[in-house]
A tleap script that builds the chain and sets N, CA, C and O, in Angstrom:
source leaprc.protein.ff14SB
mol = sequence {
  NMET CYS GLY PHE LEU ASN MET ASP SER ALA
  GLU LYS LEU ASN VAL THR ALA ALA MET VAL
  SER GLY VAL LYS ASP PHE ASN ASP ILE LEU
  LYS ALA GLU VAL ARG ALA VAL THR SER GLU
  ALA GLY LYS LYS GLY ILE ARG PRO GLY MET
  THR GLY LYS ASP ALA ILE LYS LEU LEU CPHE
}
set mol.1.N position { 0.449 10.055 41.258 }
set mol.1.CA position { 0.647 9.425 39.969 }
set mol.1.C position { 2.041 8.815 39.986 }
set mol.1.O position { 3.016 9.488 40.319 }
set mol.2.N position { 2.128 7.567 39.632 }
set mol.2.CA position { 3.445 6.933 39.567 }
set mol.2.C position { 4.053 7.192 38.198 }
set mol.2.O position { 3.370 7.650 37.282 }
set mol.3.N position { 5.333 6.898 38.063 }
set mol.3.CA position { 6.029 7.132 36.809 }
set mol.3.C position { 5.497 6.312 35.654 }
set mol.3.O position { 5.855 6.566 34.504 }
set mol.4.N position { 4.654 5.341 35.931 }
set mol.4.CA position { 4.073 4.495 34.888 }
set mol.4.C position { 3.060 5.267 34.048 }
set mol.4.O position { 2.850 4.940 32.880 }
set mol.5.N position { 2.428 6.291 34.632 }
set mol.5.CA position { 1.412 7.077 33.940 }
set mol.5.C position { 2.049 8.247 33.209 }
set mol.5.O position { 3.185 8.617 33.507 }
set mol.6.N position { 1.339 8.832 32.262 }
set mol.6.CA position { 1.901 9.828 31.373 }
set mol.6.C position { 1.555 11.255 31.814 }
set mol.6.O position { 0.389 11.648 31.811 }
set mol.7.N position { 2.574 12.018 32.188 }
set mol.7.CA position { 2.370 13.397 32.631 }
set mol.7.C position { 1.907 14.301 31.498 }
set mol.7.O position { 1.146 15.238 31.737 }
set mol.8.N position { 2.348 14.044 30.272 }
set mol.8.CA position { 1.904 14.855 29.133 }
set mol.8.C position { 0.393 14.734 28.941 }
set mol.8.O position { -0.282 15.725 28.666 }
set mol.9.N position { -0.126 13.535 29.085 }
set mol.9.CA position { -1.573 13.341 28.970 }
set mol.9.C position { -2.310 14.042 30.105 }
set mol.9.O position { -3.352 14.659 29.881 }
set mol.10.N position { -1.779 13.952 31.308 }
set mol.10.CA position { -2.395 14.620 32.456 }
set mol.10.C position { -2.422 16.126 32.229 }
set mol.10.O position { -3.405 16.786 32.566 }
set mol.11.N position { -1.363 16.668 31.668 }
set mol.11.CA position { -1.297 18.099 31.392 }
set mol.11.C position { -2.348 18.495 30.356 }
set mol.11.O position { -3.045 19.495 30.522 }
set mol.12.N position { -2.456 17.713 29.298 }
set mol.12.CA position { -3.428 18.005 28.245 }
set mol.12.C position { -4.865 17.957 28.753 }
set mol.12.O position { -5.731 18.668 28.244 }
set mol.13.N position { -5.116 17.123 29.750 }
set mol.13.CA position { -6.456 16.985 30.318 }
set mol.13.C position { -6.716 17.988 31.449 }
set mol.13.O position { -7.793 17.995 32.046 }
set mol.14.N position { -5.718 18.832 31.736 }
set mol.14.CA position { -5.834 19.851 32.790 }
set mol.14.C position { -6.181 19.270 34.154 }
set mol.14.O position { -7.001 19.827 34.885 }
set mol.15.N position { -5.557 18.155 34.490 }
set mol.15.CA position { -5.798 17.557 35.798 }
set mol.15.C position { -4.662 17.915 36.762 }
set mol.15.O position { -3.540 18.205 36.347 }
set mol.16.N position { -4.979 17.888 38.033 }
set mol.16.CA position { -3.964 18.078 39.060 }
set mol.16.C position { -3.272 16.744 39.269 }
set mol.16.O position { -3.903 15.773 39.688 }
set mol.17.N position { -1.975 16.691 38.980 }
set mol.17.CA position { -1.234 15.442 39.126 }
set mol.17.C position { 0.200 15.739 39.542 }
set mol.17.O position { 0.810 16.714 39.105 }
set mol.18.N position { 0.711 14.876 40.391 }
set mol.18.CA position { 2.109 14.921 40.798 }
set mol.18.C position { 2.666 13.515 40.644 }
set mol.18.O position { 2.010 12.541 41.014 }
set mol.19.N position { 3.863 13.405 40.103 }
set mol.19.CA position { 4.453 12.097 39.846 }
set mol.19.C position { 5.543 11.779 40.864 }
set mol.19.O position { 6.402 12.608 41.163 }
set mol.20.N position { 5.483 10.561 41.386 }
set mol.20.CA position { 6.554 10.005 42.205 }
set mol.20.C position { 6.987 8.707 41.543 }
set mol.20.O position { 6.257 8.153 40.721 }
set mol.21.N position { 8.162 8.223 41.892 }
set mol.21.CA position { 8.619 6.957 41.305 }
set mol.21.C position { 9.295 6.114 42.367 }
set mol.21.O position { 9.656 6.603 43.438 }
set mol.22.N position { 9.460 4.834 42.051 }
set mol.22.CA position { 10.121 3.909 42.963 }
set mol.22.C position { 9.301 3.557 44.183 }
set mol.22.O position { 9.859 3.291 45.248 }
set mol.23.N position { 7.984 3.550 44.047 }
set mol.23.CA position { 7.119 3.255 45.194 }
set mol.23.C position { 6.447 1.895 45.021 }
set mol.23.O position { 6.199 1.438 43.905 }
set mol.24.N position { 6.159 1.265 46.160 }
set mol.24.CA position { 5.493 -0.036 46.142 }
set mol.24.C position { 4.135 0.004 46.834 }
set mol.24.O position { 3.264 -0.815 46.540 }
set mol.25.N position { 3.950 0.953 47.750 }
set mol.25.CA position { 2.686 1.044 48.470 }
set mol.25.C position { 2.426 2.500 48.860 }
set mol.25.O position { 3.248 3.378 48.599 }
set mol.26.N position { 1.280 2.742 49.485 }
set mol.26.CA position { 0.884 4.109 49.805 }
set mol.26.C position { 1.866 4.782 50.758 }
set mol.26.O position { 2.132 5.977 50.625 }
set mol.27.N position { 2.405 4.037 51.711 }
set mol.27.CA position { 3.384 4.621 52.632 }
set mol.27.C position { 4.613 5.117 51.887 }
set mol.27.O position { 5.186 6.146 52.243 }
set mol.28.N position { 5.021 4.384 50.847 }
set mol.28.CA position { 6.144 4.831 50.014 }
set mol.28.C position { 5.798 6.129 49.293 }
set mol.28.O position { 6.648 7.009 49.155 }
set mol.29.N position { 4.556 6.253 48.832 }
set mol.29.CA position { 4.118 7.480 48.151 }
set mol.29.C position { 4.242 8.677 49.092 }
set mol.29.O position { 4.709 9.743 48.690 }
set mol.30.N position { 3.827 8.499 50.328 }
set mol.30.CA position { 3.895 9.597 51.299 }
set mol.30.C position { 5.320 10.071 51.535 }
set mol.30.O position { 5.552 11.262 51.746 }
set mol.31.N position { 6.278 9.147 51.502 }
set mol.31.CA position { 7.682 9.473 51.766 }
set mol.31.C position { 8.457 9.878 50.509 }
set mol.31.O position { 9.520 10.492 50.604 }
set mol.32.N position { 7.928 9.537 49.342 }
set mol.32.CA position { 8.651 9.776 48.091 }
set mol.32.C position { 8.731 11.260 47.744 }
set mol.32.O position { 7.900 12.064 48.167 }
set mol.33.N position { 9.737 11.592 46.977 }
set mol.33.CA position { 9.907 12.954 46.474 }
set mol.33.C position { 9.105 13.132 45.187 }
set mol.33.O position { 9.175 12.298 44.284 }
set mol.34.N position { 8.353 14.209 45.110 }
set mol.34.CA position { 7.621 14.524 43.887 }
set mol.34.C position { 8.641 14.852 42.808 }
set mol.34.O position { 9.525 15.685 43.011 }
set mol.35.N position { 8.513 14.195 41.660 }
set mol.35.CA position { 9.459 14.372 40.546 }
set mol.35.C position { 8.962 15.356 39.504 }
set mol.35.O position { 9.755 16.081 38.903 }
set mol.36.N position { 7.658 15.387 39.285 }
set mol.36.CA position { 7.075 16.261 38.259 }
set mol.36.C position { 5.651 16.597 38.656 }
set mol.36.O position { 4.996 15.836 39.368 }
set mol.37.N position { 5.174 17.754 38.187 }
set mol.37.CA position { 3.803 18.175 38.468 }
set mol.37.C position { 3.190 18.788 37.218 }
set mol.37.O position { 3.900 19.296 36.350 }
set mol.38.N position { 1.865 18.735 37.135 }
set mol.38.CA position { 1.166 19.438 36.062 }
set mol.38.C position { 1.011 20.904 36.468 }
set mol.38.O position { 1.209 21.261 37.629 }
set mol.39.N position { 0.658 21.738 35.507 }
set mol.39.CA position { 0.470 23.159 35.818 }
set mol.39.C position { -0.677 23.351 36.809 }
set mol.39.O position { -0.628 24.260 37.637 }
set mol.40.N position { -1.706 22.510 36.737 }
set mol.40.CA position { -2.810 22.592 37.707 }
set mol.40.C position { -2.323 22.281 39.116 }
set mol.40.O position { -2.767 22.912 40.076 }
set mol.41.N position { -1.423 21.324 39.250 }
set mol.41.CA position { -0.845 21.014 40.562 }
set mol.41.C position { -0.004 22.188 41.053 }
set mol.41.O position { -0.032 22.532 42.235 }
set mol.42.N position { 0.739 22.794 40.139 }
set mol.42.CA position { 1.547 23.957 40.495 }
set mol.42.C position { 0.704 25.100 41.023 }
set mol.42.O position { 1.134 25.821 41.924 }
set mol.43.N position { -0.492 25.279 40.475 }
set mol.43.CA position { -1.401 26.330 40.950 }
set mol.43.C position { -1.825 26.102 42.396 }
set mol.43.O position { -2.181 27.046 43.102 }
set mol.44.N position { -1.786 24.853 42.828 }
set mol.44.CA position { -2.152 24.510 44.205 }
set mol.44.C position { -0.936 24.549 45.134 }
set mol.44.O position { -1.060 24.288 46.331 }
set mol.45.N position { 0.233 24.874 44.586 }
set mol.45.CA position { 1.441 24.963 45.395 }
set mol.45.C position { 2.268 23.697 45.444 }
set mol.45.O position { 3.252 23.628 46.181 }
set mol.46.N position { 1.889 22.703 44.678 }
set mol.46.CA position { 2.636 21.443 44.654 }
set mol.46.C position { 3.855 21.635 43.761 }
set mol.46.O position { 3.741 22.107 42.630 }
set mol.47.N position { 5.025 21.264 44.280 }
set mol.47.CA position { 6.283 21.488 43.581 }
set mol.47.C position { 7.162 20.243 43.588 }
set mol.47.O position { 7.130 19.461 44.539 }
set mol.48.N position { 7.946 20.060 42.529 }
set mol.48.CA position { 8.939 18.981 42.561 }
set mol.48.C position { 9.868 19.169 43.765 }
set mol.48.O position { 10.234 20.289 44.120 }
set mol.49.N position { 10.230 18.061 44.370 }
set mol.49.CA position { 11.130 18.086 45.521 }
set mol.49.C position { 10.422 17.939 46.854 }
set mol.49.O position { 11.040 17.536 47.839 }
set mol.50.N position { 9.126 18.261 46.904 }
set mol.50.CA position { 8.408 18.095 48.164 }
set mol.50.C position { 8.013 16.623 48.326 }
set mol.50.O position { 8.051 15.859 47.361 }
set mol.51.N position { 7.641 16.235 49.520 }
set mol.51.CA position { 7.230 14.848 49.735 }
set mol.51.C position { 5.807 14.635 49.229 }
set mol.51.O position { 5.031 15.581 49.089 }
set mol.52.N position { 5.490 13.395 48.961 }
set mol.52.CA position { 4.128 13.059 48.571 }
set mol.52.C position { 3.133 13.471 49.644 }
set mol.52.O position { 2.037 13.935 49.331 }
set mol.53.N position { 3.506 13.307 50.898 }
set mol.53.CA position { 2.626 13.690 52.010 }
set mol.53.C position { 2.313 15.179 51.967 }
set mol.53.O position { 1.156 15.570 52.124 }
set mol.54.N position { 3.316 16.007 51.760 }
set mol.54.CA position { 3.106 17.451 51.705 }
set mol.54.C position { 2.265 17.832 50.480 }
set mol.54.O position { 1.441 18.744 50.548 }
set mol.55.N position { 2.478 17.133 49.365 }
set mol.55.CA position { 1.702 17.398 48.152 }
set mol.55.C position { 0.220 17.059 48.376 }
set mol.55.O position { -0.662 17.820 47.978 }
set mol.56.N position { -0.039 15.937 49.003 }
set mol.56.CA position { -1.419 15.511 49.242 }
set mol.56.C position { -2.146 16.527 50.126 }
set mol.56.O position { -3.325 16.806 49.905 }
set mol.57.N position { -1.466 17.071 51.103 }
set mol.57.CA position { -2.086 18.062 51.992 }
set mol.57.C position { -2.575 19.276 51.219 }
set mol.57.O position { -3.559 19.898 51.618 }
set mol.58.N position { -1.915 19.628 50.128 }
set mol.58.CA position { -2.289 20.797 49.353 }
set mol.58.C position { -3.488 20.540 48.429 }
set mol.58.O position { -4.017 21.474 47.825 }
set mol.59.N position { -3.904 19.307 48.322 }
set mol.59.CA position { -5.056 18.984 47.481 }
set mol.59.C position { -6.384 19.341 48.153 }
set mol.59.O position { -7.406 19.472 47.479 }
set mol.60.N position { -6.371 19.497 49.469 }
set mol.60.CA position { -7.622 19.696 50.208 }
set mol.60.C position { -7.659 21.023 50.911 }
set mol.60.O position { -8.644 21.342 51.577 }
savepdb mol mol.pdb
quit
């Protein structure tokens, strides 16, 4: 999820979401630092500060 989308809404909908910012393409997402996560993402071990690549690995 990029910073353009709303984390509060994602939280209310109980979805797994992690926010990164300053990205232009998928490769940037993989290298970017996760800035925020929903509680559902936290349950999967996704934490602010990890890379997008590491966060994606925890989804599967």
